N, C-alpha and C positions, 0 to 999 in steps of 0.2 A: 618936639620930634616924637613921632610915634614909632616905637621900636618893638619888634617881635623877636623873641629869643626861643630857639628850638632846643628842648632839653630831652634827656632820656633817663629812664630808671634802669640802673645796671647793678649787678652784684658788686658789693663792696669788697675789693680784694684785700683790704686791710683787716677785715672782720671775718673773712671766710677762708677755708681751705678748699680750693677749687679742685674738683675731681671729675673725671669723665665717667659717664654712666656705663652700664654693662654692655650695651650694644653699640656704643660709640656714636650715638645719634645726637647727643647733647651733653652738657655738664649736669651733674647732680644738683637739682634746684631745690630739693626739700630742705627747709630750715635755713636757706640762705638769707643773709642780711643784705638789704638793698639800699642804695643811696643814689643821689643824682650823679651823672657822669662828670668826672673831674673837669674836663675841658669846658663843659657847658656851664659849670659853676662860675668860671672866670668870665664867660660871655655874659652871664646875668649881672655879675658885679660891674662889668664895663658898661652895660646898658643903664644900670642904675646911676652910675657916675655921670654919664652923658645926660640923662634926664635931669639930674639935680643941677647940672650946669646950664642947660639950655631950655628946660621945661619939656612938657609932654607927658607920655606915659610909657610904661613897660608892660608888655604882655608875654607870659611864658606859655608855650604850647608843647604838648607831647603826644605821641602816638602810643597807645597802650591800652591796658584794661583798667578796671576801676581802681586797682591798687596803685596805678601810676599817678593817681591824684596826690599821693603823699609827696612826690617830688615837686609837683606844682605848688602845693601848700608850703613846702619848705622854702622855695624860691620867693613866694609871696611874703613869707615871714622875713625873708632877707631884705625885701623892699620892692619887689615887683608889684605892680598895681592890679593886674588881672591874670587869670589862668584860663586855659582852654584845653580841654581833653578831646582828642580825636580817637574815638573808640567804637569798634564794630567787629563782630565775629569775622566779617569779610576781610578785615585788615590782617588777620593772623597769617604769619608766614610771609609778610611783605619783604622783598629785598630792598636794596638801597633806592632803586628807581621807584618802587612802590611807595616807600616812605616819602620820597621827594614829591611824588604826585599828590599825596595827601596834604603835605605841607603847602604845596603850591595852591591847592584849593582853599586852604585856610587863609593864605595871604590874600588871595583874590576876593575873599568875603570881607576882608577888613580894608584898612587904608593905612599902610605902614610905609614909613620913609626908609627904615633900616631894618634888615633882617640879619640876625646873628646866629651862628651855630658854633659848637665846639669844633676844634680842628679835627677831632676824631672821637669815636666812642669805643665801647668795649670790644667790638669786633675788629677795630684797627683799620677799617677800610678807607676812612677819610674821603667818602664819596658823596654823601648826601648834600653838603653845602654847595659843591660845584654843580651837581645835577639840578638842584633847586634853582640856582642862578640861571642855568641854561634854559630850563623850562619857562622861567619868568622873563627871559631875555633881559636880565639885569646885569650890570657890571659886577665883577666878583674878584675878591682877593682872599688868598688862603694864608694860614700861618701868621695872622696879623698879631703884632705885639705892641702896637702903638696906634692910637686914634686921636686926631685933633679935628674938631668941628670947625669948618670955615664956610659959613653961610650955607648955601645949598650944595656944598661939596665937603668931602672929608680928605684929610691928609693921613694916610695910613702907612705904618712901618711894617715891613714883612721880614721875617727871619728866612734867610736863604742859605744855600750851601756854603760851608766853610765858616759859619758863624757870622757872616756879613749881614748888614742891614740894608734893605732897599726901601726907599720912600716913594710913594705914589700919591697922585691926586685922583680921587674917584668921585663920580657924580652920584647923587641920590636920585631915586632909590637904588639901593645896592644890597648885595649879600656879602657878608664877611665871615670867614671861619677863624675863630679866636684861638690863639696859642696860650698855653699855661704861662704864667709869669708876667702877663700884661698888667696885673694888678695884684692886690691881696684881698681875696674874698672875705667879706665881713663875717663875724661870728653870728650864728643864729641861736638865740636864746629861747627858753621855754615860754617866756612871756610873748614873744613874737609869734610862736607857733600857735599858742592858745588864741591869740588875737584873730588869726585867719581860719581857725578850725571850723567855724560855722559859715564862712563865706561861700556863697553858691558859685560853683565852677561849671560853666556851660559845657555840655558834651555833644559832640557832633558825630553822626554816623555817615555812612556813604550817601544816603539820600539828602542829608542836610548839606553836605559838601558838593553835591552834584557830581559825584564820582561814580563811574561804572565799576561795580564790584569785581567784574571780570578782569579789570586792568590792574588790580592791586591784590594783596594777599598772596597765598600760595598759588592761586589760579593764574595770576599775572606775573609771577616771579620768573625772571630770566636767569637768575643766579640761584642755585640751590646748594645748600651745604650738604655734603655727602658723608663727612666723617670727622670726628674729633679723635685725636690720639696724643699720647705723651711720647715725644721723641725718645728713641733708645739712647742710653748713655754711651757716648763715644769712648774709644780706647783711651785710657789714661785719665778719664774724668772721675772725679770723686765728689760725692755729695756730703757736705758737712752738716751734721745734726747737732741739736742742743739749743740752748738759749742764745739770744743775740750776742751776749757777752762771750759765751763759750765758742760760738762760731767765729767771732772776730779774733779771739785768741788763737784758735786753730789755724785760721787763715794767715795770720802774721807768722806763725811758726813755719807753715808751708812755704811762704814767700821767702823767709830767711833761709830755709833749707835749700831752696832752688836758686838762691842768689838774687832774688828780686829785691830783698831788703838787706841792709848791712847794719 
């Protein structure tokens, strides 16, 4: 089975203190530590497990600049067979539809049976997977937390409202958005990273993909981000400060004082 997994380079919230910049147009990105989007990491692990069970290959693709190669190499060190970077100045400022347009072009240049995305990325929109499926006219399932290969079809489990599980049969080729918890992503060691450090990763721009630059990037974006801001603290809200242990101790005392714990 030929599998394409869409991944994204995002700020690592565990390693960064995220702050809004002075004019509210973005977050402060100087000196941020980046990593692969958490949901995408689960999608790559699931793709690797499927490949190991039924054969084939796993390709990871991302839309970004040259620095986005690092997440491709990380996922290749994890076990993906190939990487593909979609990079062009014309792609800057792409909204969800623009990103889906670029990924669609990448899918059409290859021959893939299964396309996986994370359920959502750092902006929380959870829209690229569904848009990509619609553009390709492929069947689609979101919030997938179980996949069983059954010939030319898949049996997929979806997490739905109320914590219930829904099982579906879906024909290949298809697009699935993967939920965290579907598996346990494997550890990536230094040896694996060194092994793929010199592997050539193809880079495709607008001309290579056959995409009209006016339909992607800031020029083609139908959704534009206007402002970032930190919500004002509501009446009665209290921010706890200190180490993790100190915050936990303060929280327990507050819960006891308010009758939440006995």
